[in-house]
MISEBA-410762 format. One record per residue (C-alpha): residue in three letters; x, y, z. Coordinates in steps of 0.02 Angstrom, whole numbers, plus 50000, padded with zeros to 5 digits. Layout:
alaXYZ ...
END
This chain:
met552195321655958 asp554035321655913 tyr555175336955866 pro555395334655665 ile557085327655661 asp558075314755576 gln559435309255702 ala560175299255562 gln560835316655494 ile561505323355675 gln563375321155632 asn563935316455813 pro563845298355837 met563695301156016 ile562265310756006 leu561635298955872 asn561285286856004 asn560675297156137 val558745294356133 ala558785309056269 val558985320256142 gln557475317956048 asp556605319356229 tyr557685337256262 leu557155342856100 asn555295338456102 ala555365348056296 ser556075364356220 leu554345370856136 ser552635369656195 val551605355156138 asn550435370156029 thr552035374655953 leu552695357255898 arg550875355055823 ala551055371455735 tyr552695366355668 his552135348855611 asp550365356355513 asp551465368955435 leu552685356955359 gln551255346455314 his550555359755222 phe552085363155124 gln552385344755092 asn550475342955035 trp550675355254907 gly552105346554831 gly553615353054924 thr555215342954983 leu556295344555126 pro557615350155125 ala556955364455005 thr557545376854880 pro557475394054857 asp556495390854708 gln555225379654796 ile554895392154925 thr554635406254815 phe553235395154719 tyr552425391154876 leu552245407154915 ala551685414654765 his550495402454757 tyr549515406254902 ala549965424254930 gln548225428054884 glu547505414754992 leu548225415355153 thr548725430255280 ile550345438955292 ala550385430955476 thr550015414555423 leu551535414355284 thr552575422555413 arg552225406855517 arg552535394455387 leu554145401655354 ala554705401555527 ser554405383655536 leu555305378955369 ser556805389355421 lys556795379855580 ile556735363255517 his558205367655408 lys559155374455548 ile558935358255652 lys559415346755526 gln560995358955488 trp560325360555294 pro560665374755201 asn559235387355247 pro558205393855100 ile557245404355197 ser558815415655227 thr559175417455047 glu558905434654962 leu557735425254839 val556585421554961 arg556675437655056 ser556285448654923 thr554935437054868 phe554045439655031 arg554365458555034 gly553625459554894 ile552085449554934 arg552065461155093 asn552075476654999 gln550725472154865 his549585463554977 gly549725472855147 val549815467855319 lys548315471855391 gln547905459655528 arg546085454755598 gln545845461755756 val544615452755865 ala543385462655974 pro544085462956158 ala542705455656280 ile542685470556394 lys542005471556569 glu540275475756505 asp540245460456376 ile540815448656505 val539365452456624 ala538205450456475 met538995434256436 ala539245425956609 ala537425431856681 asn535925418656705 leu536945403756649 gln536145386756710 gly536645369656725 ile538135361756740 lys538895368756582 gly538365386256621 ile539315384156798 arg540855379856697 asp540695392756565 lys540265406056697 ala541975402156787 leu542945399456627 leu542485416156564 leu542705426556725 ile544345417456774 gly544855420456591 phe544615438256593 ala545315442956767 gly546825433056734 ala547005438856562 phe547395423156499 arg547695416056333 arg546605400856281 ser547905388556298 glu548465394456471 leu546715394256523 ala546515378156455 ser548115369056532 leu547695374456704 gln547735361956828 val546915360657019 ser548655359357072 asp549055377757002 ile547875386857098 glu547675392657300 phe546425400557363 val546825413357491 gln546025428157605 gln546235439957452 gly545615429457317 val546455414657217 leu548475414457159 ile548545405457001 his550285397656955 leu550485398756772 arg551785384356730 arg552165390856551 ser551545401956411 lys551845408056237 thr553305419456296 asp553945407256435 gln554645392256336 ala555805388756478 gly554385386656598 gln554815397556743 gly553225402256762 arg552325416156863 lys551005420056996 ile549385428356934 ala548305436557079 ile546425437457042 pro545525445057194 tyr543655444457241 ala542545455357158 arg540865464657199 gly539125456957149 ile538695440057077 leu540045439856930 cys541495435357042 pro542775426656971 val543545419357129 ile541635410957189 ala541425405857014 leu542895395157020 arg542355389557182 glu540625385057134 trp541365374856973 leu542595365457073 gln541325360557198 his539835355957093 ser541055347156972 gly541825337057090 ile543455339657028 thr544805338857148 glu546405336357037 gly546975335956858 pro546455348956742 ile545195363156790 phe544255366956644 arg543675349656534 asn542395346156407 ile540595341456449 asn539585331056332 arg537815334756283 his537205320456433 gly538045333556542 gln539375320656596 ile541015330056631 gly542635320756545 thr544245318456625 gln545405327356484 met545555345856487 ile544455356356369 ser545395360756209 pro545915379456178 gln544715376156008 ser543255373056136 ile543885389056238 ala543515400156084 leu541935392156045 val541225395656223 ile541695412756209 lys540635415256038 glu539235403756091 arg539095415756248 ala539335429956146 lys537875425256036 val536775422756162 ala537135438356263 gly536475447056088 leu538255451856038 asp539115450755867 phe539955433855895 thr540905433055731 gln541945446655816 tyr542525437455963 ser543825423355967 gly544845414356112 his546045431256119 ser544375441556160 leu544525438856351 arg546425443056374 ala546025459656256 gly544825463156363 leu545525464056523 val546775473756442 thr545755487356358 ser544395487156507 ala546025491756636 ala546575504256520 gln544955511956515 ala544785512456695 gly546515520256713 val547445507556769 ser549465510356747 ser550275500856607 trp551465491856736 lys550025484656825 ile549245478656661 arg550875469856630 gln551105462656794 gln549325454556764 thr549655449256565 gly551505444756576 his551805457456425 lys553815460856432 ser553605479356367 asp552145492256349 ala552695491456159 met551525476056147 leu550115484056242 gln549915500256151 arg548735494856011 tyr547325489756145 ile547895505656257 arg547645516256111 asp546185510056054 ala545385510456230 asn545645528356262 ile545405532956062 phe544025545056131 thr545015551456297 asp545465567856263 asn545115567356077 ala545685581655973 ala544185583555879 gly543245584456057 gly544295599956109 val543745609055948 leu541845602855916 
END
């Protein structure tokens, strides 16, 4: 997918004829981010918006969807529209006081409450990964346990390649080449140790690779109804469906789980176990404790509870 830019509007004639610019622009963001930009711009244009957009258009668009879309979705749509205007060197309507005040009013009136998915804590993972049978079960077990132990986002889990992993004496080292917060692709290593019991993520990963015969390319792949393993990586959306499906079979409220539940579950479980925040950040890749506080706060909500001290 090409970056949404019209080279004819780049003023420098040397850049105009340099096709490499488009490639570098495409490489500046992840595939998922580019797809999100494309979808957001398409939504705006399907509504009737034009590019470049005017402040009036943007405010009418916001008002039209204020009660239908979440604040988070509207925020992302504005970010996408702002990005395309900056890249094309158009006047940016998003930065005008008219648009900013309109959106501030929408936030004040409709609130910013976020839907918080249920974290798949250790006990949930044990229930979801137990007694899985067949080739799909072997894959799902490895996916759940590696996703949880590595605190992976669903897009990160989906993009893992055989070349990214190294089995060592203590467990497995996974080289995460790129993540949501690492658009430059500097990468980082995530260590997943051997665990006691039958639900060991390292052993589960070995079993999946052995049974699937996968020796290169994507680790986690689609499996059709005949049990045939595909060649392409599993999609992030399919990972979310796997989590929901296994939660349902385990007797959990599957509607509360999503592709983010594995990552949130590791943070919550580690906080409940008393793991220090810097150790948690080492696994998750969070840059500061601030991003962890919501999970840690919820995990320890009954610990040293004020009411518990007086009742």
